[in-house]
N, C-alpha and C positions, 0 to 999 in steps of 0.2 A: 678660469682657462686652465691654469696649470694641473687641474685634475684630468684633463682628456689628452695630456702629453707625456710622453717617455721622454726623462731624462737620457741626453746622450753624451756630454762631457761638460766639465764646469773648469774653467781655465781661471787663475788669478796672475794677471800682466805682472812680471816681475819690474824691478826699479829699474829706471835707465832705461826701459826698453823704448825705443822711438816710436812715435803716433805710426798707427798701421791698420789697414782694413781689416775686417772679421776675417776675410777669407784669407790673407797673408796669417793672421794668428792662427787660424784653423790649418792650415797646410804645414805650419810649423810644431802644429802637434800630432804630426805622423799620421793623419786621416786621408786615406785613400781621394784620388780624383773622382771617383766613381760616387764615393759617400758624401764629399762636399757639394758635387753637383746637386744630389739629393735634399743635402741641406739649405743649399741656397734655394732650392724650387720650392722646399717643403716644411722647412725649418723656421722655428719659432724664438727668439734670440733676447735674454734680457740681460743688461748692462747694468750692473748695480742696482739690479732689481727692478729697472725698469724697462718697459718694452722697447726695442729698437729694429732696425734693418740691417739685410747685408749690408748695405751701401753705409752705414755707421762706422766712424773711426773710434778707435782705442786707443788709451793712452796706459801709462805705466802707474799701477794701483789699482786699475779696474778689477771689476770680477765679471767674467762674460760666462755666462749659462746658455745651454744650446740645447732645445728641444726638438722632436719629431711629433706633428699629429698623429695620435691613434687613429686607426679606419673611422671609427665611430665619430672623431671628434668632427668631421664634415657633416653639416646639419644639414638637410632637407631646406629646398627653396624653390617655390612653385613658378617654374619662367618656362616659357615656351620654347623647346629647340628645333633648329631646321636640323632635321637630319637626311642626311644624305645618303646612307648605306647603314643596314646594320645585318648581323647575324648573331649566332650563338657565341661566336670569340670576339666580333669589332663592332664598336659603335664611332659611325664617321660623321662630323658635326659641320655644319657652315656658322661659325663662330660670328657673332657682331661686333663690332668695334666698340670698346668703351667696358667690354668683359674682360677681368681678370681670368687666367685660367683657374688658380687654385686661392684657395686662403692664405693668407700672409699674417705676419705678426701682427700688422695695423687694420687688416682686412680679414673679418673671420666668415662673412657671409655673402651672399651676392654675386658668387663667381660663377664659371663654369662647373665648377666641381659641384657645388650644391645645387646645382639645376639639374645634373646630371644625376645624382644621389635621390632627388626627388622624382627624377622619370622611371629610376630603377624602382622605385618602393613601388609607385604607382601604376606600373605594369608588372609587379609581383616578380622580380628577377632582383636574385642575391649575389649582386656583383657590388665592385669597388672600383674608385675611379683610378685607372691606373694610364696616364697619358704615352702615347709614344713619341709624340713631337710636341712643339709649346709653340705659340702665336703671342707676340706684345699684346697688352692691354689693347692698344687702338689700332691694331692691324687687325682685318677682318678675315674670313675665308675658312678653309678645310684644316679639319683638327683629329687626328686620327687617335681614338681611345680604345686600348684593350679590355676588355671584360675583366680578367683574371691576369695576375701577377705572372703566371706561368705563359700564357701568350704573349705579352709583354716583353719576356723574356727570349722568347722565339725570335722576336726582330734583332735582337742584339748577336744569339748565338747562331741565326742564319747569315748573317751580315746582310740583311735585306737592304739593297738600295731605294731611295724614295727618289723619284724625279718630279721637281716642285718647279710650278710656274707662276709667278704673281704677274698680276696687272698693277700697273702705277700712273700716276698723274703725275708729270713735272711742270715746272714753271719756265717757262722759254720755248723756243722751238730747236728741237735737236735737227740739226741737219741731215747726219746720217740717217740711212733706211735701216741699219745694222751695223754694230759693233760687239766687241770681246772686249770685257775689262779683266784685267788681271792683277790689279795693283794690291798688294799686300797691307793687311790688317792689322792694328795693334790696338791696344788700350791708349788713350789720350793722357798725355802726362797730367798728374794731378787732378784726374778725374776717374772716378769709379765707374761710370754711367757710359760717359762718351767714346765713340772709337774714331780711329783717324786713319787715313793711309800712310804708312812709315815704311821705310826701306828694311826694317829691321822685322817688321810684322809677319803674321802669317799667310801664306799662300791664300788667296780668294779671287774665285773665276767667276764673274757674270757675264751671263748673254743677253744682248737687248736687241729687240726689234721694236721699230716705229710703228705703231697700228694708225695714230691720225694725230694731224695736229689741226689747233683751233685757236679762236681769241675769245676772252670773256670780257664783258662790257664793267665788271665789277674790278675796281685797281686790286692789286694785292698788297698795297702799303697805301698809308695816310700821308706822304710826302707829297709835298705841290710841285715835285719835278714830272711823278707818275701821272701820266693823263691819257685821255684814250683805252682801246683794246689791249686787253693785257695775254699775251701769247701762253699758251698752254701745250703740252705733248703727252699725248695715251700712247703708253709703252707696256710691252709685255718683258718680261725676266723669266730667264732661265737660270737656276742656280745649280754651280756646280761643286761649291762648297759650301758650309754654312756657319761662316763666322757671323757674330753678332754684330747687327744692324748693317748687315753688308750690302744689301741694295742701298740702304739710305747715305750710307758712308761714300758709296762708289758714285753716286750720281748726283751728291753734294761737290764731290771733291771735283768730278767732270764740268760742274758749272751748272748744273740742273738739280736743283734740291726739289724734293718732293713737296706738292703741296701741303699746306699744312703742318710740316717737320720744321717747329721752330726749335727744334736743339741742332738741327744742322742746316739753318740757312731758310727753310722756306717760312712761307707767311699765314697766316691765320684768317685771314678776312675772309676767304672762300670755304674753308673747310677748317674744324676746330681738329683734326685729327691727322695724324699723317696718310695721303692718298695711295693706300696700300692694302694689295687684297689678292690673298693666296687662292687663286682660282682654278687651278688644276694640279693635281696630283695622280700617280700613278705608282706601281708598286706590287710585287707579288704577295698573295695572301700567306702569311706565314703558317697556315693550316692547310688549307686546301691547293694551296699552289698556284691558284687561280690569279689571272692578271688582271687588277683594279684599275679601271681608269674613270679618276671622279672628277666633276667638274661643280664649281659653285658660282653661280651668277653676281655679276657686281651689285654690291646694295645701293639704293636708290641715293644716298649722298655722294656716291661717284658718280652714277650714270645722271644726275641732275646737272655736275660740272660739265658732262660730255654735250650736253643738249642746249648750253648756254650760248 
């Protein structure tokens, strides 16, 4: 694996250093925020010679090595893509749930990046994988990819704004037809993954519109108290900021966790992933200036819930 990687940094953790995350360790090494973001998304980490992840904690005396994959390290994987839009500059895909965006230190193949490389090879296109934005593994929906690093950079250089709409299904009946949520979001104390609403967090704004309420015969939990039909609400969320897990945190704090989102209080009996789908996206094309308005249908696992 190391033969296909370029070394970025090697750090020996000094004595008496308190236990800390890899992110904190790299930040103290004076690596820019942009570079840290790339490392978090694409980096491969070895701790004392063994593979680890961004979430791993390091201790005094440890040796941390950080690598980035070379372009050729993204291998080809034959997997059908649901392509929404394509031109010579962009490839826009409806990503299924359960699919990682790109290889990690522990998952080297069968990701969206591997499938895209196979698509480029099979269509005789000489491009690499340049995601403009990302979705969590278990979130489905629209993903924008630039075909070149130059086009990818244009999105930042031109300060292009993405207008994002998500469909979600939450537990319970939401009483309001519309609401705006402005709760700030911060990293949860003693957790690297989870976020929470916190007064000292970063500003976050989510608009919510109720589409439909209903009930499922299947119970949401296995206790003896729950019985009868279980209520749900199909909602549409517009993101005005892009905090990590923003929709999931806001809805959970409101008391209506996403179905299948066991990290933030949802149950897994009905669906085995968070019921969240990036359904609409519009933005100005970075090269042509054309306004692109894209739509991705709800996947079958979410459709099936709405017809129960």
